[in-house]
C-alpha positions, 0 to 999 in steps of 0.5 A, a space after each residue: 829947248 823944251 820948257 821945264 813943264 814940257 820936260 816934267 810931262 815928258 818924264 811922266 809920259 816916259 813912265 806911262 808903261 808902268 801903268 799897264 805893267 804894275 797893278 794899281 800904280 799911279 804916276 803923277 807929273 808933279 809933286 804929290 803930298 798925299 798919294 794913293 800908293 803905289 805911286 810915282 811923282 816927279 818934281 825938281 831936285 835939289 840942286 835943280 840946275 848946274 850953273 850956266 858957266 859949266 859949258 854950253 847947255 845946262 843940266 836940269 835935275 829932277 827927282 822921281 819918287 816911288 812910294 808904296 803902302 806899309 800894310 803889305 810890305 812884301 808886295 810893296 818891296 817887290 814892286 820897288 825892286 821891279 822899278 829898281 831892277 835895270 834888267 826889268 821891263 819896269 825899270 825906271 832907269 830904262 824908261 827914262 834914258 830910252 829916247 830922251 823923253 821924246 823931247 830931243 834932250 839928253 837924259 842920264 843919272 849922275 855917276 856920283 852914286 846918288 841915284 837910285 836911293 835905297 829904301 826910305 820912309 816918307 811921311 804923307 803929311 797927314 800922320 801916315 808913312 810910306 816906303 819908297 825910293 828915288 831916282 835923280 834924273 839929269 836932263 841936258 838942255 
């Protein structure tokens, strides 16, 4: 079974095709307080795991968050829509479910409607804001 750090780095690796496909996008394998947008970061979701009593293995949940700057709302929204579009080669969903992150684990998105989110605003911790959205990925170990 891969470690949690290996899973987070596997998520990061699976998203790397976005760097070549979307101008200026940065991907961080960990939570980032004050990013340079556009960016995606990855961190444990809340709740983080299913209780062990639910059967063999366990589900670990991670948040993949995309944020764009507010100074060019049209360009930022187009980038977010490209990431949300499941038919696009820049689909976050497609990239994260293609091959089990190369770690031999199962991946998927909860069927409860919690992923992906619609647009949200995020504070940067320094008084600024970003526009973005999130995906909640379940990794079965």
